[in-house]
N, CA, C and O atoms as a GROMACS GRO file, in nm:
protein
  244
    1MET      N    1  12.616  -3.398  -1.760
    1MET     CA    2  12.513  -3.340  -1.708
    1MET      C    3  12.552  -3.209  -1.530
    1MET      O    4  12.640  -3.230  -1.447
    2THR      N    5  12.468  -3.110  -1.530
    2THR     CA    6  12.584  -3.051  -1.444
    2THR      C    7  12.448  -3.144  -1.327
    2THR      O    8  12.338  -3.191  -1.354
    3PRO      N    9  12.542  -3.135  -1.168
    3PRO     CA   10  12.443  -3.198  -1.051
    3PRO      C   11  12.326  -3.062  -1.046
    3PRO      O   12  12.363  -3.022  -1.156
    4LYS      N   13  12.276  -3.016  -1.028
    4LYS     CA   14  12.244  -2.807  -1.083
    4LYS      C   15  12.112  -2.966  -1.185
    4LYS      O   16  12.032  -3.042  -1.130
    5GLU      N   17  12.142  -2.956  -1.315
    5GLU     CA   18  12.016  -2.938  -1.410
    5GLU      C   19  11.960  -3.117  -1.340
    5GLU      O   20  11.839  -3.142  -1.337
    6LYS      N   21  12.077  -3.234  -1.285
    6LYS     CA   22  12.057  -3.346  -1.228
    6LYS      C   23  11.933  -3.326  -1.084
    6LYS      O   24  11.844  -3.410  -1.086
    7ALA      N   25  11.927  -3.232  -0.976
    7ALA     CA   26  11.889  -3.223  -0.914
    7ALA      C   27  11.740  -3.181  -0.996
    7ALA      O   28  11.646  -3.242  -0.947
    8GLU      N   29  11.695  -3.073  -1.132
    8GLU     CA   30  11.614  -2.997  -1.142
    8GLU      C   31  11.530  -3.161  -1.133
    8GLU      O   32  11.442  -3.200  -1.055
    9GLU      N   33  11.617  -3.248  -1.273
    9GLU     CA   34  11.510  -3.332  -1.358
    9GLU      C   35  11.471  -3.424  -1.281
    9GLU      O   36  11.389  -3.503  -1.326
   10LEU      N   37  11.537  -3.444  -1.092
   10LEU     CA   38  11.411  -3.552  -1.087
   10LEU      C   39  11.338  -3.518  -1.034
   10LEU      O   40  11.241  -3.593  -1.024
   11VAL      N   41  11.327  -3.342  -0.940
   11VAL     CA   42  11.215  -3.292  -0.875
   11VAL      C   43  11.120  -3.249  -0.938
   11VAL      O   44  11.047  -3.176  -0.871
   12ASN      N   45  11.080  -3.272  -1.077
   12ASN     CA   46  11.016  -3.298  -1.194
   12ASN      C   47  11.012  -3.391  -1.161
   12ASN      O   48  10.927  -3.385  -1.072
   13LYS      N   49  11.052  -3.512  -1.170
   13LYS     CA   50  10.978  -3.626  -1.216
   13LYS      C   51  10.902  -3.616  -1.105
   13LYS      O   52  10.785  -3.582  -1.095
   14TYR      N   53  10.971  -3.644  -1.032
   14TYR     CA   54  10.825  -3.709  -0.940
   14TYR      C   55  10.754  -3.585  -0.913
   14TYR      O   56  10.635  -3.599  -0.886
   15LEU      N   57  10.792  -3.488  -0.913
   15LEU     CA   58  10.644  -3.341  -0.916
   15LEU      C   59  10.524  -3.456  -1.062
   15LEU      O   60  10.401  -3.453  -1.052
   16LEU      N   61  10.554  -3.491  -1.111
   16LEU     CA   62  10.493  -3.470  -1.294
   16LEU      C   63  10.448  -3.647  -1.251
   16LEU      O   64  10.335  -3.684  -1.283
   17ALA      N   65  10.516  -3.720  -1.199
   17ALA     CA   66  10.451  -3.868  -1.155
   17ALA      C   67  10.327  -3.892  -1.050
   17ALA      O   68  10.235  -3.973  -1.048
   18THR      N   69  10.363  -3.796  -0.975
   18THR     CA   70  10.258  -3.759  -0.882
   18THR      C   71  10.118  -3.697  -0.875
   18THR      O   72  10.121  -3.599  -0.949
   19PRO      N   73  10.015  -3.708  -0.828
   19PRO     CA   74   9.862  -3.692  -0.843
   19PRO      C   75   9.904  -3.544  -0.798
   19PRO      O   76  10.002  -3.511  -0.731
   20VAL      N   77   9.751  -3.420  -0.880
   20VAL     CA   78   9.792  -3.278  -0.872
   20VAL      C   79   9.774  -3.292  -0.734
   20VAL      O   80   9.699  -3.363  -0.667
   21GLY      N   81   9.870  -3.197  -0.703
   21GLY     CA   82   9.904  -3.116  -0.570
   21GLY      C   83   9.937  -3.167  -0.488
   21GLY      O   84   9.876  -3.167  -0.381
   22PHE      N   85  10.063  -3.240  -0.511
   22PHE     CA   86  10.159  -3.274  -0.457
   22PHE      C   87  10.301  -3.119  -0.446
   22PHE      O   88  10.351  -3.077  -0.550
   23HIS      N   89  10.319  -3.091  -0.384
   23HIS     CA   90  10.422  -2.962  -0.316
   23HIS      C   91  10.570  -3.003  -0.383
   23HIS      O   92  10.616  -3.117  -0.390
   24ILE      N   93  10.612  -2.918  -0.415
   24ILE     CA   94  10.731  -2.944  -0.490
   24ILE      C   95  10.788  -2.978  -0.315
   24ILE      O   96  10.822  -3.096  -0.302
   25ASP      N   97  10.798  -2.917  -0.223
   25ASP     CA   98  10.824  -2.943  -0.191
   25ASP      C   99  10.833  -3.180  -0.072
   25ASP      O  100  10.922  -3.229  -0.004
   26ASP      N  101  10.729  -3.222  -0.104
   26ASP     CA  102  10.754  -3.306  -0.059
   26ASP      C  103  10.780  -3.405  -0.282
   26ASP      O  104  10.732  -3.514  -0.314
   27ALA      N  105  10.833  -3.346  -0.340
   27ALA     CA  106  10.929  -3.412  -0.473
   27ALA      C  107  11.060  -3.416  -0.396
   27ALA      O  108  11.126  -3.520  -0.385
   28LYS      N  109  11.118  -3.221  -0.306
   28LYS     CA  110  11.202  -3.257  -0.316
   28LYS      C  111  11.252  -3.365  -0.194
   28LYS      O  112  11.374  -3.375  -0.184
   29LYS      N  113  11.151  -3.465  -0.080
   29LYS     CA  114  11.181  -3.518  -0.018
   29LYS      C  115  11.248  -3.653  -0.070
   29LYS      O  116  11.337  -3.715  -0.012
   30CYS      N  117  11.160  -3.702  -0.245
   30CYS     CA  118  11.124  -3.798  -0.303
   30CYS      C  119  11.251  -3.821  -0.382
   30CYS      O  120  11.299  -3.929  -0.416
   31ALA      N  121  11.297  -3.699  -0.403
   31ALA     CA  122  11.455  -3.680  -0.444
   31ALA      C  123  11.582  -3.704  -0.402
   31ALA      O  124  11.683  -3.729  -0.467
   32LEU      N  125  11.561  -3.691  -0.265
   32LEU     CA  126  11.712  -3.646  -0.151
   32LEU      C  127  11.672  -3.826  -0.113
   32LEU      O  128  11.745  -3.893  -0.186
   33ILE      N  129  11.622  -3.879  -0.063
   33ILE     CA  130  11.542  -4.034  -0.044
   33ILE      C  131  11.647  -4.127  -0.253
   33ILE      O  132  11.719  -4.226  -0.265
   34CYS      N  133  11.604  -4.041  -0.344
   34CYS     CA  134  11.672  -4.156  -0.426
   34CYS      C  135  11.756  -4.113  -0.399
   34CYS      O  136  11.822  -4.211  -0.366
   35CYS      N  137  11.858  -3.973  -0.374
   35CYS     CA  138  12.035  -3.959  -0.421
   35CYS      C  139  12.042  -4.103  -0.297
   35CYS      O  140  12.086  -4.211  -0.335
   36ASP      N  141  11.987  -4.081  -0.137
   36ASP     CA  142  11.997  -4.153  -0.088
   36ASP      C  143  12.025  -4.301  -0.114
   36ASP      O  144  12.132  -4.336  -0.064
   37GLU      N  145  11.974  -4.374  -0.164
   37GLU     CA  146  11.987  -4.476  -0.185
   37GLU      C  147  12.129  -4.484  -0.376
   37GLU      O  148  12.229  -4.553  -0.394
   38VAL      N  149  12.081  -4.410  -0.442
   38VAL     CA  150  12.245  -4.371  -0.497
   38VAL      C  151  12.342  -4.401  -0.435
   38VAL      O  152  12.424  -4.480  -0.482
   39LEU      N  153  12.353  -4.356  -0.336
   39LEU     CA  154  12.493  -4.343  -0.230
   39LEU      C  155  12.511  -4.445  -0.159
   39LEU      O  156  12.614  -4.429  -0.093
   40GLY      N  157  12.448  -4.575  -0.132
   40GLY     CA  158  12.378  -4.583  -0.046
   40GLY      C  159  12.494  -4.721  -0.125
   40GLY      O  160  12.578  -4.780  -0.056
   41TYR      N  161  12.476  -4.750  -0.269
   41TYR     CA  162  12.515  -4.816  -0.315
   41TYR      C  163  12.635  -4.834  -0.375
   41TYR      O  164  12.689  -4.926  -0.436
   42MET      N  165  12.682  -4.661  -0.322
   42MET     CA  166  12.807  -4.711  -0.508
   42MET      C  167  12.911  -4.597  -0.320
   42MET      O  168  12.877  -4.529  -0.223
   43GLY      N  169  13.107  -4.681  -0.421
   43GLY     CA  170  13.162  -4.635  -0.370
   43GLY      C  171  13.217  -4.470  -0.431
   43GLY      O  172  13.164  -4.403  -0.521
   44ALA      N  173  13.364  -4.428  -0.330
   44ALA     CA  174  13.418  -4.376  -0.370
   44ALA      C  175  13.401  -4.280  -0.481
   44ALA      O  176  13.343  -4.175  -0.511
   45ASP      N  177  13.482  -4.373  -0.527
   45ASP     CA  178  13.567  -4.324  -0.752
   45ASP      C  179  13.427  -4.353  -0.777
   45ASP      O  180  13.435  -4.375  -0.898
   46ARG      N  181  13.290  -4.371  -0.745
   46ARG     CA  182  13.210  -4.399  -0.844
   46ARG      C  183  13.057  -4.337  -0.841
   46ARG      O  184  12.947  -4.388  -0.819
   47GLY      N  185  13.110  -4.176  -0.880
   47GLY     CA  186  13.071  -4.065  -0.875
   47GLY      C  187  12.995  -3.956  -0.782
   47GLY      O  188  12.955  -3.842  -0.808
   48TYR      N  189  12.989  -4.059  -0.621
   48TYR     CA  190  12.980  -4.048  -0.515
   48TYR      C  191  13.019  -3.863  -0.457
   48TYR      O  192  12.979  -3.830  -0.346
   49GLU      N  193  13.077  -3.786  -0.522
   49GLU     CA  194  13.092  -3.632  -0.463
   49GLU      C  195  12.966  -3.559  -0.637
   49GLU      O  196  12.953  -3.437  -0.643
   50PHE      N  197  12.894  -3.646  -0.750
   50PHE     CA  198  12.799  -3.606  -0.776
   50PHE      C  199  12.717  -3.599  -0.760
   50PHE      O  200  12.653  -3.494  -0.764
   51TRP      N  201  12.656  -3.758  -0.722
   51TRP     CA  202  12.555  -3.708  -0.621
   51TRP      C  203  12.546  -3.624  -0.486
   51TRP      O  204  12.500  -3.510  -0.477
   52THR      N  205  12.606  -3.716  -0.362
   52THR     CA  206  12.717  -3.562  -0.297
   52THR      C  207  12.609  -3.412  -0.327
   52THR      O  208  12.517  -3.377  -0.253
   53GLU      N  209  12.661  -3.332  -0.477
   53GLU     CA  210  12.586  -3.234  -0.540
   53GLU      C  211  12.510  -3.174  -0.573
   53GLU      O  212  12.480  -3.057  -0.599
   54VAL      N  213  12.465  -3.298  -0.572
   54VAL     CA  214  12.316  -3.335  -0.689
   54VAL      C  215  12.212  -3.355  -0.566
   54VAL      O  216  12.100  -3.309  -0.587
   55LYS      N  217  12.233  -3.413  -0.452
   55LYS     CA  218  12.168  -3.412  -0.342
   55LYS      C  219  12.198  -3.194  -0.263
   55LYS      O  220  12.108  -3.119  -0.300
   56GLN      N  221  12.256  -3.157  -0.215
   56GLN     CA  222  12.286  -3.019  -0.181
   56GLN      C  223  12.204  -2.980  -0.313
   56GLN      O  224  12.087  -3.004  -0.285
   57GLN      N  225  12.211  -2.930  -0.447
   57GLN     CA  226  12.173  -2.875  -0.534
   57GLN      C  227  11.959  -2.923  -0.499
   57GLN      O  228  11.863  -2.856  -0.536
   58ILE      N  229  11.956  -3.033  -0.434
   58ILE     CA  230  11.781  -3.042  -0.402
   58ILE      C  231  11.783  -2.937  -0.327
   58ILE      O  232  11.712  -2.838  -0.343
   59GLN      N  233  11.854  -2.953  -0.254
   59GLN     CA  234  11.816  -2.863  -0.129
   59GLN      C  235  11.822  -2.758  -0.141
   59GLN      O  236  11.770  -2.708  -0.042
   60GLU      N  237  11.872  -2.653  -0.234
   60GLU     CA  238  11.886  -2.528  -0.281
   60GLU      C  239  11.749  -2.460  -0.339
   60GLU      O  240  11.710  -2.344  -0.329
   61LEU      N  241  11.698  -2.556  -0.392
   61LEU     CA  242  11.587  -2.564  -0.472
   61LEU      C  243  11.428  -2.446  -0.408
   61LEU      O  244  11.322  -2.445  -0.472
   0.00000   0.00000   0.00000
């Protein structure tokens, strides 16, 4: 899975898991929080670059 695909997947999961009226910007904020949590628990050798790219892709959606 590419970082862009992961970014889209995370945002879509938050959109589907929340009540009607939940805006895409809110879903993006939640997905970014998720990325920050993942990045906070891993070292540079364990996917840090991938999750940093996912974060960038979310911001570009």
